[in-house]
C-alpha positions as CSV (number, residue, x, y, z in Angstrom):
1,M,0.0,0.0,0.0
2,G,1.2,3.5,-0.7
3,Q,-0.3,6.8,0.4
4,T,0.0,10.4,-0.8
5,F,-0.8,13.2,1.5
6,F,-1.5,16.9,0.7
7,K,-1.6,20.2,2.6
8,G,1.0,19.7,5.3
9,T,0.5,17.7,8.4
10,I,-3.3,17.8,8.2
11,L,-4.4,15.2,5.7
12,E,-6.9,16.8,3.3
13,C,-7.0,13.7,1.1
14,C,-5.3,10.3,1.0
15,Q,-4.5,8.2,-2.0
16,I,-4.2,4.5,-1.3
17,H,-2.6,2.2,-4.0
18,P,-2.7,-1.6,-4.2
19,G,0.5,-3.1,-3.0
20,P,1.8,-5.7,-0.4
21,Q,-1.4,-6.5,1.3
22,S,0.0,-7.4,4.7
23,L,0.3,-5.5,7.9
24,Q,2.8,-6.6,10.6
25,G,3.9,-5.4,13.9
26,S,2.9,-3.8,17.2
27,C,1.4,-0.4,17.9
28,T,-0.7,1.6,20.3
29,V,-3.9,3.7,19.7
30,P,-4.7,7.1,21.1
31,G,-6.4,7.4,24.5
32,D,-10.1,6.6,24.8
33,K,-12.2,9.5,23.5
34,S,-15.3,8.7,25.7
35,L,-13.1,8.5,28.8
36,T,-11.2,11.7,28.0
37,H,-14.4,13.8,27.6
38,R,-15.7,12.5,30.9
39,A,-12.4,12.8,32.8
40,L,-11.9,16.4,31.7
41,L,-15.4,17.4,32.7
42,L,-15.5,15.6,36.1
43,A,-12.0,16.7,37.1
44,S,-13.1,20.3,36.5
45,L,-15.8,19.7,39.2
46,A,-13.6,18.0,41.8
47,Q,-12.5,19.5,45.1
48,G,-8.8,19.5,44.3
49,T,-6.3,19.0,41.5
50,S,-6.6,16.0,39.2
51,Q,-4.0,14.5,36.9
52,I,-5.1,12.7,33.7
53,D,-2.4,10.6,31.9
54,G,-2.8,9.3,28.4
55,W,-5.6,11.6,27.5
56,L,-6.7,11.9,23.8
57,Q,-5.6,15.2,22.3
58,S,-8.0,15.3,19.3
59,G,-10.4,17.8,17.8
60,D,-13.4,16.7,19.8
61,T,-11.7,16.4,23.2
62,C,-9.8,19.7,22.8
63,A,-13.2,21.3,22.2
64,T,-14.4,20.0,25.5
65,L,-11.1,21.2,27.1
66,A,-11.6,24.7,25.7
67,G,-15.1,24.8,27.1
68,I,-14.1,24.2,30.7
69,Q,-11.2,26.6,30.3
70,Q,-13.6,29.3,29.0
71,L,-15.6,28.7,32.2
72,G,-12.6,29.3,34.4
73,T,-10.9,26.0,34.9
74,K,-7.1,26.2,35.0
75,V,-5.3,23.6,32.9
76,I,-1.6,22.6,32.7
77,V,-0.6,20.3,29.9
78,E,2.7,18.4,30.2
79,Q,3.5,16.0,27.3
80,N,1.0,13.2,27.6
81,S,-0.5,14.3,30.9
82,I,-2.8,17.1,31.9
83,Q,-3.5,18.7,35.3
84,I,-6.9,20.1,36.0
85,H,-7.1,22.8,38.7
86,P,-10.8,23.5,39.4
87,Q,-11.7,27.1,39.9
88,S,-15.1,28.8,40.6
89,W,-16.8,28.8,37.3
90,H,-18.1,32.1,35.8
91,A,-20.5,32.9,33.1
92,P,-18.8,32.5,29.7
93,H,-18.5,35.7,27.6
94,C,-19.8,33.9,24.4
95,P,-21.4,30.6,23.4
96,L,-19.3,27.6,24.3
97,D,-18.3,26.0,20.9
98,L,-18.1,22.2,21.1
99,H,-17.0,21.9,17.4
100,H,-18.2,18.4,16.3
101,A,-18.3,16.9,19.8
102,G,-21.7,15.4,20.4
103,T,-20.4,13.8,23.7
104,G,-19.0,17.1,24.8
105,V,-22.1,19.2,24.2
106,R,-24.5,16.6,25.8
107,L,-22.5,15.9,28.9
108,L,-21.6,19.6,29.4
109,A,-25.3,20.4,29.2
110,G,-25.9,18.1,32.2
111,I,-23.4,20.2,34.2
112,M,-24.4,23.6,33.0
113,V,-28.1,23.2,34.0
114,G,-27.0,23.3,37.6
115,Q,-24.8,26.4,37.4
116,P,-25.9,29.8,38.8
117,F,-25.5,31.6,35.5
118,S,-26.8,31.5,31.9
119,S,-24.9,29.8,29.1
120,V,-25.3,28.8,25.4
121,L,-23.8,25.6,24.0
122,D,-23.2,25.4,20.3
123,G,-21.0,23.7,17.7
124,S,-20.3,23.1,14.1
125,S,-23.0,22.8,11.4
126,Q,-22.5,19.1,11.7
127,L,-23.2,19.1,15.4
128,R,-26.2,21.3,14.9
129,K,-27.8,18.5,12.9
130,R,-27.6,16.0,15.8
131,P,-30.7,15.5,18.0
132,M,-30.6,17.2,21.4
133,Q,-34.2,16.8,22.6
134,R,-33.3,13.4,24.0
135,I,-31.3,15.2,26.8
136,V,-33.5,18.3,27.0
137,K,-36.6,16.4,28.0
138,P,-35.2,14.5,31.1
139,L,-33.2,17.6,32.2
140,Q,-36.4,19.7,32.0
141,A,-38.1,17.0,34.1
142,M,-35.5,17.7,36.8
143,G,-36.4,21.4,36.7
144,A,-33.7,22.5,34.3
145,R,-34.4,25.6,32.2
146,I,-32.9,24.4,29.0
147,H,-34.2,24.8,25.5
148,A,-33.0,23.5,22.1
149,T,-33.3,25.2,18.7
150,D,-35.9,23.0,16.9
151,G,-34.5,20.0,18.8
152,H,-30.9,20.8,18.0
153,A,-28.0,23.0,19.1
154,P,-27.6,25.8,20.1
155,L,-28.8,24.9,23.6
156,Y,-29.9,27.9,25.8
157,I,-29.6,27.3,29.5
158,E,-30.8,29.5,32.5
159,P,-30.2,29.0,36.2
160,A,-32.6,26.7,37.9
161,H,-33.2,24.6,41.0
162,L,-32.9,20.9,40.1
163,T,-34.5,18.0,41.9
164,G,-34.1,14.3,41.6
165,V,-36.2,12.3,39.0
166,Q,-37.1,8.8,38.1
167,Y,-36.5,8.4,34.4
168,Q,-36.8,5.5,32.0
169,L,-34.5,6.0,29.0
170,P,-36.4,5.3,25.8
171,I,-33.2,4.2,24.1
172,A,-29.9,3.0,25.5
173,S,-27.6,6.0,25.3
174,A,-24.5,6.6,27.3
175,Q,-24.6,10.3,26.5
176,V,-28.2,10.8,27.7
177,K,-27.6,8.7,30.8
178,S,-24.4,10.7,31.5
179,A,-26.1,14.1,31.1
180,I,-28.7,13.1,33.7
181,L,-26.1,11.7,36.1
182,L,-24.1,14.9,35.8
183,A,-27.2,17.1,36.4
184,A,-28.0,14.9,39.4
185,L,-24.7,15.9,41.0
186,S,-26.2,19.4,41.7
187,A,-29.8,18.3,42.2
188,Q,-31.6,17.9,45.5
189,G,-32.8,14.4,46.2
190,T,-32.4,11.0,44.5
191,T,-32.4,10.3,40.8
192,V,-33.1,6.8,39.4
193,L,-32.3,6.0,35.8
194,T,-33.3,2.8,34.0
195,E,-31.9,1.7,30.6
196,P,-33.5,-0.7,28.1
197,E,-30.0,-2.1,27.5
198,Q,-26.8,-1.3,29.2
199,S,-24.8,1.4,27.4
200,R,-21.2,2.2,28.1
201,D,-20.6,2.8,31.8
202,H,-17.5,5.1,31.9
203,T,-19.4,7.9,33.7
204,E,-20.5,5.5,36.5
205,R,-17.0,4.1,36.9
206,L,-15.4,7.6,37.1
207,L,-18.0,8.9,39.5
208,Q,-17.4,5.9,41.8
209,A,-13.6,6.4,41.5
210,M,-14.2,10.1,42.6
211,G,-16.1,9.1,45.7
212,V,-19.7,9.5,44.5
213,P,-21.9,6.7,45.9
214,L,-24.0,5.0,43.3
215,C,-26.4,2.1,43.6
216,I,-26.3,0.0,40.4
217,Q,-28.6,-2.9,40.0
218,D,-29.2,-4.6,36.7
219,R,-29.9,-1.7,34.3
220,S,-30.9,0.8,37.0
221,I,-28.7,3.5,38.6
222,C,-29.5,5.5,41.7
223,I,-27.6,8.7,42.7
224,T,-28.4,11.2,45.4
225,G,-27.4,14.8,45.2
226,P,-25.9,17.2,45.8
227,A,-22.6,15.3,45.6
228,C,-19.0,16.3,45.9
229,L,-16.2,14.8,43.8
230,Q,-12.8,13.9,45.0
231,P,-9.8,14.7,42.7
232,L,-8.6,12.0,40.3
233,H,-5.3,10.6,39.2
234,F,-6.3,8.6,36.2
235,Y,-4.6,6.8,33.3
236,I,-6.7,6.6,30.1
237,P,-6.1,3.4,28.1
238,G,-6.2,3.2,24.3
239,D,-9.6,3.6,22.6
240,F,-11.2,0.3,21.4
241,S,-13.2,2.2,18.8
242,S,-9.9,3.4,17.3
243,A,-8.3,-0.1,17.6
244,A,-11.3,-1.5,15.7
245,F,-9.9,-0.3,12.3
246,L,-6.6,-1.9,12.8
247,I,-8.3,-5.1,14.1
248,V,-10.3,-5.5,11.0
249,A,-7.3,-4.7,8.8
250,G,-5.4,-7.5,10.4
251,L,-8.3,-9.9,9.9
252,I,-9.0,-9.2,6.2
253,L,-5.5,-8.6,4.8
254,P,-3.7,-11.8,3.9
255,H,-0.6,-12.8,6.0
256,S,-1.3,-9.9,8.5
257,K,-0.5,-10.1,12.2
258,I,-1.0,-7.0,14.4
259,T,-0.5,-6.5,18.1
260,I,-2.2,-3.5,19.8
261,T,-1.1,-2.7,23.4
262,N,-3.0,-1.1,26.3
263,V,-6.6,-1.1,24.8
264,N,-9.6,-0.4,26.9
265,M,-11.7,-3.7,26.9
266,N,-14.7,-2.4,28.9
267,L,-17.5,-5.0,28.1
268,T,-19.9,-2.2,27.3
269,R,-17.7,-1.3,24.4
270,T,-16.4,-4.5,22.9
271,G,-19.4,-5.8,20.9
272,L,-17.4,-5.7,17.7
273,W,-14.7,-7.9,19.3
274,D,-17.3,-10.5,20.1
275,A,-18.8,-10.3,16.7
276,L,-15.5,-10.8,14.9
277,I,-14.7,-13.8,17.0
278,A,-18.2,-15.2,16.2
279,M,-17.3,-14.6,12.5
280,G,-14.2,-16.8,12.9
281,G,-11.7,-14.1,13.6
282,N,-8.3,-15.1,15.1
283,C,-8.5,-12.6,18.0
284,Q,-6.5,-13.0,21.2
285,V,-6.7,-11.1,24.4
286,L,-3.3,-10.9,26.2
287,Q,-1.9,-9.2,29.4
288,Q,-5.2,-8.3,31.0
289,H,-5.1,-5.9,33.9
290,I,-7.1,-3.0,35.5
291,E,-6.3,0.7,35.1
292,G,-8.5,3.2,37.0
293,Q,-11.4,0.8,37.2
294,E,-11.2,0.1,33.5
295,P,-10.2,-3.3,32.1
296,V,-7.1,-3.0,29.8
297,A,-5.4,-5.6,27.6
298,T,-3.1,-6.2,24.7
299,L,-4.9,-7.5,21.6
300,E,-3.4,-9.7,18.8
301,V,-5.2,-10.4,15.5
302,Q,-4.2,-12.4,12.5
303,H,-5.6,-12.8,9.0
304,S,-8.7,-15.1,9.2
305,D,-11.3,-16.6,6.9
306,L,-14.4,-14.8,8.2
307,H,-18.0,-15.9,7.8
308,G,-21.2,-13.8,8.0
309,I,-23.4,-13.8,11.1
310,T,-26.6,-12.1,12.3
311,I,-25.6,-9.6,15.0
312,P,-27.6,-10.3,18.2
313,S,-29.7,-7.4,19.5
314,P,-27.8,-7.1,22.9
315,W,-24.5,-6.5,21.0
316,V,-25.8,-3.5,19.0
317,V,-25.5,-0.9,21.7
318,R,-22.0,-2.3,22.6
319,M,-20.7,-1.7,19.1
320,I,-22.7,1.3,17.9
321,D,-19.6,3.2,16.8
322,E,-18.1,0.2,15.0
323,F,-20.7,-0.6,12.4
324,P,-19.0,1.3,9.6
325,I,-15.9,-0.9,10.0
326,L,-18.0,-4.0,10.5
327,M,-19.4,-3.3,7.0
328,V,-15.9,-3.6,5.7
329,A,-15.3,-6.9,7.5
330,A,-18.6,-8.2,6.3
331,L,-17.7,-7.6,2.7
332,H,-14.7,-9.9,3.1
333,A,-16.6,-12.7,5.0
334,H,-18.2,-15.7,3.4
335,G,-22.0,-15.8,3.6
336,K,-24.4,-13.1,4.8
337,T,-24.1,-10.6,7.6
338,I,-27.3,-9.1,8.9
339,V,-27.7,-6.1,11.3
340,T,-31.0,-4.7,12.7
341,G,-31.8,-2.3,15.5
342,A,-29.0,0.1,14.6
343,Q,-31.1,3.1,13.6
344,E,-29.0,5.3,16.0
345,L,-26.3,5.2,13.2
346,R,-28.5,7.6,11.2
347,V,-28.0,10.5,13.8
348,K,-24.2,10.3,14.3
349,E,-21.7,12.7,12.7
350,S,-23.3,11.6,9.5
351,D,-26.1,9.1,8.5
352,R,-23.5,6.3,8.7
353,L,-25.9,3.6,7.3
354,A,-26.5,5.7,4.2
355,V,-23.0,7.2,3.8
356,M,-21.1,3.9,4.2
357,S,-23.5,2.1,1.8
358,Q,-23.1,5.0,-0.8
359,E,-19.3,5.2,-0.6
360,L,-18.6,1.5,-0.6
361,Q,-20.9,1.0,-3.5
362,K,-18.6,3.4,-5.4
363,M,-15.9,0.7,-4.8
364,G,-18.1,-2.0,-6.2
365,A,-19.8,-3.2,-3.0
366,Q,-23.3,-4.6,-3.0
367,I,-25.1,-3.6,0.2
368,Q,-28.8,-3.8,1.1
369,E,-29.5,-0.9,3.3
370,T,-32.5,-1.1,5.6
371,L,-34.2,1.4,7.9
372,D,-32.3,0.2,11.0
373,G,-29.3,-1.7,9.6
374,F,-28.0,-3.6,6.5
375,E,-27.5,-7.0,4.9
376,I,-24.3,-7.8,3.1
377,Q,-23.6,-11.0,1.1
378,G,-19.9,-11.3,1.6
379,H,-16.7,-12.3,-0.1
380,Q,-16.9,-9.4,-2.4
381,K,-14.1,-7.9,-4.4
382,L,-13.6,-4.1,-4.2
383,H,-12.0,-1.8,-6.7
384,G,-10.5,1.6,-6.2
385,A,-12.6,4.7,-6.5
386,E,-12.8,8.3,-5.4
387,V,-14.8,8.4,-2.2
388,Q,-15.9,11.1,0.3
389,T,-15.7,11.0,4.1
390,H,-18.6,13.4,4.7
391,D,-16.5,15.0,7.4
392,D,-17.0,11.9,9.6
393,H,-13.9,10.4,11.2
394,R,-15.2,6.9,11.4
395,I,-16.3,6.9,7.8
396,A,-12.8,8.1,6.8
397,M,-11.0,5.4,8.6
398,S,-13.4,2.6,7.5
399,L,-13.0,3.6,3.9
400,S,-9.2,3.6,4.4
401,I,-9.2,0.0,5.6
402,A,-11.6,-1.0,2.7
403,A,-9.1,0.7,0.3
404,L,-6.2,-1.5,1.6
405,A,-7.9,-4.6,0.2
406,A,-9.2,-3.0,-3.0
407,A,-7.8,-4.0,-6.4
408,S,-6.8,-0.5,-7.6
409,T,-6.1,3.0,-6.4
410,T,-8.6,4.7,-4.1
411,L,-8.6,8.5,-3.5
412,I,-10.3,9.4,-0.2
413,Q,-11.3,13.1,0.0
414,D,-11.4,15.2,3.3
415,T,-9.5,12.9,5.6
416,A,-8.6,15.7,8.0
417,C,-11.6,14.6,10.1
418,T,-9.6,11.6,11.4
419,E,-8.0,14.1,13.8
420,D,-11.3,14.1,15.7
421,S,-10.5,10.8,17.3
422,F,-7.3,9.2,15.9
423,P,-4.5,11.7,15.3
424,N,-1.7,10.1,13.2
425,F,-4.0,7.3,12.0
426,F,-2.2,7.1,8.7
427,K,1.2,7.2,10.3
428,T,0.1,4.3,12.5
429,L,-0.8,2.3,9.3
430,Q,2.6,3.1,7.9
431,S,4.3,1.9,11.0
432,L,2.7,-1.5,10.4
433,G,4.2,-1.7,6.9
434,A,2.4,0.7,4.8
435,A,4.7,2.8,2.5
436,M,4.3,6.3,1.2
437,G,3.1,6.5,-2.4
438,K,5.2,8.2,-5.1
């Protein structure tokens, strides 16, 4: 494989040529994006200085960091570590710009509804398309004075007295759950949340690590406010969602063998890992240990003959960010892969069901898109094409892995969005054996 990059260090487009279709070696992936957002926000609320090691320095997380700085939090960055020195927050002088960060805006909204001053949360045109009523409704039930613009950002927030609430989440969403839990920190009384399926639980783990008592039973969480947070010294392991692209590359490219160290293997995140094993993937978990209440491991994958499966419903929420790269794996598997219940993909940074189907079809793929998923009859041969990322980082990286196995050159436009979650993604591929194109 060869690659040509344009416009300095930010990759505006990437050209991938057919070549030695094998990746070998060991690498790391950037820190977990979900954990970084949460650690920055919670540390800014703590009673004392927190240190966060291994944090992800990406477009999305730096937008969250800029938000808490604009509110008055003092921050010191030293290489791969960041120190958070909480200060009394003050009203921001202008709207807080969360860029593309859906996690950042939804979680920060849960905090801001309990503040004694007004604020406005906004972001890019892409973020303004993402649904916000799903957090507005439960926060208003707690007494919050928060209003969305036709169900979207900007969010307008006024000071209010919050009280605990019992709330049944209509969909399993870690962002909605977290927004309510963060609002509950400044609410009077007890809040009880119940999910239809368990979503990622990073917020709960961090709150417990910072001394907030939670009662967790089955899919219900009970928290009593107001609550104080102890400072945090936390190491953030590698993001499984970023590792997913390398994992699939190792499975579909002949003669490949890849080792990825220090990856977060939280069970609420690893649905793709289970799916790939069920598809026949040679996937090994090595050197398991615990870091800051999160399970961490080294992962090893080798080229495998995959076969299609029907994704079980309980796995869907555990792999919601990984369906674009699952599509790529399914194209190289024997038999049919079927996904249902994944309608949430339509309201991510892009409509990922439509966009992945559209762009992979340019490369010769045959995909049956449905309202809430897709069907792929596998073992398809792809050819190169000019494709678009739609400014969606997971689309960009999924198309890059698809291009590695294509029969001719692929030109991927607008690849700078990979900086939102996986800085140096293409350099990591090169370190595993990819060569620069001429």
